[in-house]
Every structure is written in structure tokens, then in C-alpha cells.
N, C-alpha and C positions, 0 to 999 in steps of 0.2 A: 386449805388443810392440803394436805401432800403425805406419800410416804417415801422414805428414805432406803434403799437398799440396794445395792449392786447388784445388776441382773446383766448376764450376756444375751442379747437378742439374736435371732436366727440368722440374721446378717453378719454376726460376729459384733455389732457395736456393745458397749457397755453404757447401761443406761443405770442412772442412780436416784432420779427423781420422776415419782410418780403421782399424777393427780387422776381425779376422777374428771372425765368428760362430761359425763352425763349416767345418771340413771333412769332407767325408762321401766315400768310395770306393764306388762300384758296381762289384762284382767283373769283372773283365774288360772293363770299359767305359768308365768316366771316373771323374774325381774331381771333385766339386762343391767349390767354395769360395764361400761365402756371407761379402760384406764389410757391415759396419753403418757408415755414415758419419754424422759428428757436425759441428756448426758449428764446435767448437773442442774442445780437451781439457778445458776448464774443465766442459763440459757432459757429457761422460763421467766425471768426476769426482763431479759434483754427482750424475748418477744411481748411481753406487756408492755414496756416502755415504748416498742416500737423501735428499738436501735438494732434489733435482727430481725430480718425480714421473714424468713423462714429456718430456725432451729431443726435439727434433727430430732424426729417424733415417731416412735411406734406405738399405735394404738391396737387394743386387744380388747374383746369385749366379752366377759365371766357373765355365766348364768347361775341364777340361784333360784329358790323356790320363790313362790308368789308371797309379794309382802307389799298391801294395799298402802302401806305407812312408810315405806323407805325413805330416809332420811340421808343426805350425805355422811353423817357420822356413823349410822347404821352399814351404809356401803363399806366405808373405811373398816370399818370392826369385820364384815366379813371378809374383805379381803386378806386381811390379816390370819385368817383361818386358813387359807389356801397354802398347800407347799410352797409355791412359788414366793410368796410375801411371808412366808416365816420367819420370825426373827425383824422385820421391818419396824423402824422408828416413825414416830409420827414428827412431822413437820408442820408445826402450828404458825397459821399466819395471823396477823396480829387484828386483823379486818374478820376476822371467822367469828360468825356471828350466829352461826347455826348451831341454836339452843331449843333443845326439846321441852315441853313442858314438863315434864319430870325432872330435868337436869334442872330447868330455872328453879322449880319449888324446893330442890335438894339445896341450891344455892342459896335461896332465901332463907332456908331454916337454918343453914350454918350460920347464918349473920346474927339471925334473932336466937 
């Protein structure tokens, strides 16, 4: 998963593909969410395919309240509450399998 929104970085480069690099929780303190931004989705795909050695990226870390149960989905939802990512669109990867227990149960209930 990733987010799509055109953002002008501090150095003047416009990026539009933003993915979570990691989220880390410091017990009883905070949760940090590191976001890696690319010029576009093609640059990220080229990086994954090893056809581009080092595409332009910009990393920024955002802090939020302590959440011992932070998941990628919750982290993306949090990012979309920030003014910088307001209106961002989800980019869903076919391989995205981060389904929480509650989401899984809701999916099962829909089928039944």
C-alpha cells in the first residue's frame, strides 16, 4: 500500500508516491512512522525490480501517540489525518495482505 498525493519537497522536487518505510513504537511514549516519498510509482517499481539503483527519495518521520497495536493500515489512516496528506488517495498493492482480525471477521460476515 502507499498514498498518492503531489507534494513539493523542501528541495523543490515534487513527489507523489508515499509509502511507509517503517513504524516503530517506543513503549509508553510514542509511535514513529517513517514515510519514504518517490517521484512516482514507476520509480518505486524500478527500485523493487532492481532496474534503477537509487531513485530519488525523501524520508520524513512523523510522531503520534503511543499505540502498542500499530499496523500498516492504521499508520496509513493516521497519515491521512495530517494536513500534508489531506486528500491523499490509497494505492493498494495486489500483494497487500495486512488484514487485522477485525477486518477479517467483517469480511467473513459479509460472505456468510
